[in-house]
C-alpha positions as CSV (number, residue, x, y, z in Angstrom):
1,X,-5.6,52.6,32.2
2,X,-3.8,49.3,31.5
3,X,-0.1,49.9,29.9
4,X,0.4,48.6,26.2
5,X,2.8,46.0,27.7
6,X,0.2,44.5,30.0
7,X,-2.4,44.5,27.2
8,X,0.1,42.6,24.9
9,X,1.1,40.2,27.6
10,X,-2.8,39.6,28.0
11,X,-3.2,39.1,24.3
12,X,-0.2,36.6,24.1
13,X,-1.6,34.6,27.2
14,X,-5.0,34.3,25.3
15,X,-3.2,32.9,22.2
16,X,-1.2,30.6,24.2
17,X,-4.3,29.2,25.8
18,X,-6.0,29.0,22.6
19,X,-3.2,27.0,20.9
20,X,-3.0,24.7,23.9
21,X,-6.7,24.0,23.7
22,X,-6.4,23.3,19.9
23,X,-3.3,21.1,20.3
24,X,-4.1,17.4,20.0
25,X,-1.8,14.7,20.9
26,X,-2.2,11.2,19.1
27,X,-0.4,8.1,19.8
28,X,0.3,5.6,17.1
29,X,0.6,2.0,18.3
30,X,3.0,0.1,16.1
31,X,5.1,-3.0,16.8
32,X,8.5,-4.2,17.4
33,X,11.5,-2.4,15.9
34,X,12.5,-5.2,13.6
35,X,9.2,-5.1,11.7
36,X,7.4,-2.6,9.4
37,X,4.5,-1.3,11.6
38,X,7.3,0.6,13.7
39,X,9.0,2.5,10.9
40,X,5.6,2.9,9.1
41,X,4.2,4.3,12.3
42,X,7.2,7.0,12.6
43,X,6.4,8.1,9.2
44,X,2.8,8.6,9.8
45,X,3.5,10.3,13.1
46,X,5.9,12.7,11.2
47,X,3.3,13.3,8.4
48,X,0.4,14.0,10.8
49,X,2.5,16.4,12.9
50,X,3.7,18.2,9.8
51,X,0.2,18.3,8.0
52,X,-2.4,18.6,10.5
53,X,-2.7,21.9,12.2
54,X,-2.5,21.4,16.0
55,X,-1.8,17.8,16.1
56,X,1.4,16.3,17.6
57,X,1.5,12.5,16.8
58,X,4.2,10.2,18.2
59,X,4.9,6.4,17.6
60,X,5.0,3.9,20.2
61,X,6.9,0.5,20.1
62,X,4.5,-2.3,21.4
63,X,4.0,-6.0,21.2
64,X,1.9,-5.6,17.9
65,X,-1.8,-6.0,16.8
66,X,-3.0,-7.5,20.0
67,X,-1.5,-5.0,22.3
68,X,-2.4,-2.2,20.0
69,X,-6.1,-2.9,19.9
70,X,-5.9,-3.3,23.8
71,X,-4.5,0.3,23.7
72,X,-7.4,1.4,21.6
73,X,-9.9,-0.1,24.0
74,X,-8.6,2.1,26.8
75,X,-10.4,5.0,25.3
76,X,-7.4,7.2,25.1
77,X,-6.2,8.9,21.8
78,X,-4.6,6.0,20.2
79,X,-4.4,5.1,16.2
80,X,-3.3,1.6,15.8
81,X,-1.8,-0.8,13.2
82,X,-3.4,-4.2,13.3
83,X,-3.9,-7.3,11.3
84,X,-7.7,-7.6,10.4
85,X,-7.9,-11.2,11.9
86,X,-6.9,-9.6,15.5
87,X,-9.2,-6.7,15.0
88,X,-12.1,-8.7,14.1
89,X,-11.5,-10.9,17.5
90,X,-11.3,-7.4,19.5
91,X,-14.5,-6.3,17.8
92,X,-16.4,-9.5,18.7
93,X,-14.6,-10.0,22.1
94,X,-13.0,-13.6,20.9
95,X,-9.9,-15.5,21.4
96,X,-7.5,-12.8,23.3
97,X,-10.2,-10.5,23.9
98,X,-12.5,-13.0,25.4
99,X,-15.1,-10.9,27.4
100,X,-13.4,-7.6,26.5
101,X,-15.1,-6.3,23.3
102,X,-13.2,-3.2,21.8
103,X,-15.3,-0.8,19.8
104,X,-12.9,-0.6,17.0
105,X,-13.4,1.1,13.5
106,X,-11.3,0.8,10.4
107,X,-9.6,4.1,9.4
108,X,-7.8,2.7,6.1
109,X,-7.0,-0.7,4.5
110,X,-3.3,-0.6,4.3
111,X,-1.0,-3.3,2.8
112,X,-0.9,-7.1,2.7
113,X,0.8,-8.8,5.7
114,X,2.7,-11.7,4.4
115,X,3.4,-14.7,6.9
116,X,7.0,-15.9,7.0
117,X,7.6,-19.3,8.2
118,X,11.4,-19.1,8.5
119,X,14.3,-21.3,9.1
120,X,17.9,-21.8,7.7
121,X,19.7,-24.8,6.0
122,X,21.0,-27.5,8.4
123,X,17.7,-27.2,10.7
124,X,15.8,-30.0,9.1
125,X,12.8,-28.0,8.4
126,X,11.7,-28.0,5.0
127,X,7.8,-28.0,5.3
128,X,5.3,-27.2,8.2
129,X,5.2,-30.9,9.4
130,X,8.9,-30.7,10.2
131,X,8.2,-28.2,13.1
132,X,7.4,-31.3,15.0
133,X,9.7,-31.9,18.0
134,X,11.5,-28.4,17.1
135,X,12.3,-25.4,18.8
136,X,9.9,-22.7,17.2
137,X,9.2,-19.0,18.1
138,X,5.8,-18.2,17.2
139,X,6.0,-14.3,17.8
140,X,6.0,-12.0,20.7
141,X,3.1,-12.0,23.4
142,X,0.5,-9.3,22.3
143,X,1.2,-9.9,18.4
144,X,-1.1,-10.9,15.9
145,X,2.1,-13.0,14.5
146,X,1.1,-15.2,17.6
147,X,-2.6,-15.5,16.8
148,X,-1.9,-16.4,12.9
149,X,0.8,-18.7,13.9
150,X,-1.3,-20.8,16.1
151,X,-3.9,-21.0,13.4
152,X,-1.4,-22.0,10.8
153,X,-0.1,-24.7,13.2
154,X,-3.7,-26.0,14.1
155,X,-4.8,-26.1,10.4
156,X,-1.7,-28.3,9.6
157,X,-2.9,-30.7,12.3
158,X,-0.4,-30.1,15.0
159,X,-0.7,-29.0,18.6
160,X,1.2,-25.7,19.4
161,X,2.1,-26.9,23.0
162,X,2.6,-30.5,22.6
163,X,4.3,-31.0,19.1
164,X,7.4,-28.3,19.4
165,X,9.2,-26.4,22.2
166,X,7.6,-22.8,21.7
167,X,9.3,-19.7,22.4
168,X,7.6,-16.2,22.4
169,X,10.1,-13.8,20.6
170,X,9.4,-10.8,18.2
171,X,11.0,-10.9,14.8
172,X,14.4,-9.3,15.7
173,X,14.8,-11.4,18.7
174,X,13.7,-14.5,16.6
175,X,16.5,-13.7,14.0
176,X,19.0,-13.6,16.8
177,X,18.0,-16.9,18.4
178,X,18.1,-18.7,15.1
179,X,21.5,-17.2,14.2
180,X,22.7,-18.4,17.8
181,X,21.4,-21.9,17.3
182,X,18.6,-21.3,20.1
183,X,15.8,-22.0,17.9
184,X,14.9,-23.9,14.5
185,X,12.5,-21.8,13.0
186,X,10.1,-18.9,13.6
187,X,6.7,-17.3,12.5
188,X,6.6,-13.6,11.5
189,X,3.9,-11.9,9.8
190,X,4.8,-8.5,8.0
191,X,5.4,-6.4,5.2
192,X,8.2,-7.0,2.4
193,X,10.8,-6.8,2.8
194,X,11.0,-7.2,6.8
195,X,14.5,-5.7,7.9
196,X,15.1,-8.6,10.5
197,X,14.5,-11.1,7.8
198,X,16.6,-9.3,5.4
199,X,19.4,-9.2,8.0
200,X,19.2,-13.1,8.4
201,X,19.1,-13.6,4.9
202,X,22.3,-11.5,4.3
203,X,24.4,-13.1,7.0
204,X,27.4,-14.6,5.6
205,X,27.4,-18.5,5.9
206,X,23.6,-18.6,6.4
207,X,21.1,-19.8,3.8
208,X,17.5,-18.9,4.4
209,X,14.7,-21.5,4.3
210,X,11.2,-20.1,3.8
211,X,8.6,-22.7,4.5
212,X,5.6,-23.0,1.9
213,X,2.3,-23.1,3.8
214,X,-0.5,-21.7,1.5
215,X,-2.1,-25.3,1.7
216,X,-3.5,-24.4,5.0
217,X,-5.5,-21.3,4.1
218,X,-8.7,-23.1,3.3
219,X,-8.8,-24.8,6.8
220,X,-8.1,-21.4,8.5
221,X,-10.7,-19.7,6.6
222,X,-13.3,-22.7,7.3
223,X,-12.9,-21.9,11.0
224,X,-12.2,-18.2,11.4
225,X,-13.9,-16.6,8.2
226,X,-12.5,-15.6,5.0
227,X,-9.6,-13.4,6.5
228,X,-6.7,-15.3,4.6
229,X,-5.6,-15.7,1.1
230,X,-3.0,-17.9,-0.7
231,X,-0.3,-15.5,-1.8
232,X,3.4,-15.4,-2.6
233,X,6.6,-14.0,-1.5
234,X,8.9,-13.7,-4.5
235,X,12.1,-15.3,-4.4
236,X,14.0,-11.9,-5.0
237,X,12.8,-10.4,-1.8
238,X,15.2,-12.2,0.5
239,X,18.8,-13.3,-0.5
240,X,19.1,-17.1,-0.9
241,X,15.7,-18.0,-1.7
242,X,15.6,-20.8,-4.0
243,X,12.0,-20.4,-5.4
244,X,9.0,-18.2,-4.4
245,X,7.5,-18.9,-1.1
246,X,3.8,-19.9,-1.1
247,X,2.2,-18.6,2.0
248,X,-0.7,-17.0,3.8
249,X,-1.4,-13.4,3.4
250,X,-3.9,-11.3,5.8
251,X,-4.6,-7.5,5.3
252,X,-3.1,-4.6,7.6
253,X,-5.6,-2.0,8.6
254,X,-5.2,1.1,10.5
255,X,-7.9,1.3,13.4
256,X,-9.2,3.8,16.1
257,X,-11.9,3.7,18.7
258,X,-15.3,4.5,17.6
259,X,-15.6,7.5,19.8
260,X,-12.8,9.4,17.9
261,X,-14.3,12.5,16.6
262,X,-15.1,12.6,12.9
263,X,-12.8,15.7,12.0
264,X,-9.7,14.1,13.6
265,X,-10.4,10.4,11.7
266,X,-11.0,12.5,8.4
267,X,-7.7,14.3,8.9
268,X,-5.8,11.4,9.5
269,X,-7.1,9.4,6.5
270,X,-6.6,12.5,4.4
271,X,-3.1,12.6,5.4
272,X,-2.3,9.0,4.7
273,X,-3.8,9.4,1.1
274,X,-2.8,12.8,0.2
275,X,0.8,12.6,1.7
276,X,1.4,9.1,0.9
277,X,4.9,10.0,-0.9
278,X,6.1,10.8,2.7
279,X,5.3,7.4,4.0
280,X,6.5,5.5,0.9
281,X,9.9,7.5,1.4
282,X,9.7,5.6,5.1
283,X,8.9,2.0,3.7
284,X,7.9,1.0,0.3
285,X,4.8,-0.9,1.5
286,X,3.1,2.3,1.8
287,X,2.8,2.2,-2.2
288,X,0.1,-0.4,-1.5
289,X,-2.1,2.3,0.3
290,X,-4.7,2.8,-2.3
291,X,-8.3,4.4,-2.5
292,X,-9.6,1.5,-4.7
293,X,-8.7,-0.9,-1.8
294,X,-11.3,0.9,0.7
295,X,-13.9,-1.6,0.2
296,X,-16.4,-2.9,2.7
297,X,-15.2,-6.7,1.9
298,X,-11.5,-5.8,2.6
299,X,-11.9,-5.2,6.3
300,X,-14.0,-7.4,8.8
301,X,-14.2,-4.0,11.0
302,X,-16.7,-1.3,10.0
303,X,-15.3,2.0,8.8
304,X,-15.2,5.2,11.0
305,X,-17.6,7.9,9.6
306,X,-14.6,10.3,9.2
307,X,-13.0,7.9,7.0
308,X,-16.2,7.3,5.1
309,X,-16.6,10.8,4.7
310,X,-13.0,11.4,3.0
311,X,-13.7,8.5,0.8
312,X,-17.1,9.9,-0.3
313,X,-15.4,13.1,-1.2
314,X,-12.9,11.1,-3.5
315,X,-15.9,9.3,-5.3
316,X,-15.2,5.9,-3.5
317,X,-18.1,4.0,-2.6
318,X,-17.2,1.7,0.4
319,X,-20.5,0.0,1.0
């Protein structure tokens, strides 16, 4: 006969195997450390690990939306933050995804991403056309900032390669370069407030200049579809702003591969909306995570069936 000890060891081993089989590792593709995606992704990872049985989620620093969508395209268990314009390009195999379609699906419409065109006093940059001949950062490689910056520059009638000396820096690096006099202005699309931009605005002896550009939205939408809206960054968001900044906004969405199983997608979406307070505690943009924003026309990328199941339970008709 087997001893009690051996029976217990066998049972424990069986439990261990069951737990291992049930364990689920999810990676959350975010962005650079100076933006909003990264802390928001860390908050989401903590919430998923805490509230979804068996799930272990971790947040990864990335170049941003384009890199994130390419990670989703690998088929590995990624959840990704993305701007809706970059996600549409991935779905259709356009622009930076030419010939490489990503079968991406929306889990949730999140919060508005506001384009910042930033300079400081003394650089001679007061309007978009002043960027001609200047040293300008258009965002890090692999970011949706770069995609949207190129579209704004194009809509303003400028050539991104001929009309300016272009750098490809993330928001934190752009702020440092502007402080050091290495660039004259930078593009950044993100939530409010963005920590790195606040850092610039709060620097002694520095006066921030937020460049209006909402006038190019119509031309952008004419070419790329109705992805952008004219919006405003209120003057109290960053220290030193003289007036509200009239700018272009695009929505952020959370996405996954179409092959993510329905239960996993459902649990992720459920956690986002039912544990929202945990996310608001990380960054206040999470206040904008609203069930009533989950609409077909709020994202150009179809919703995942798991997300639709949760929304239906809450009485939200997406289509």
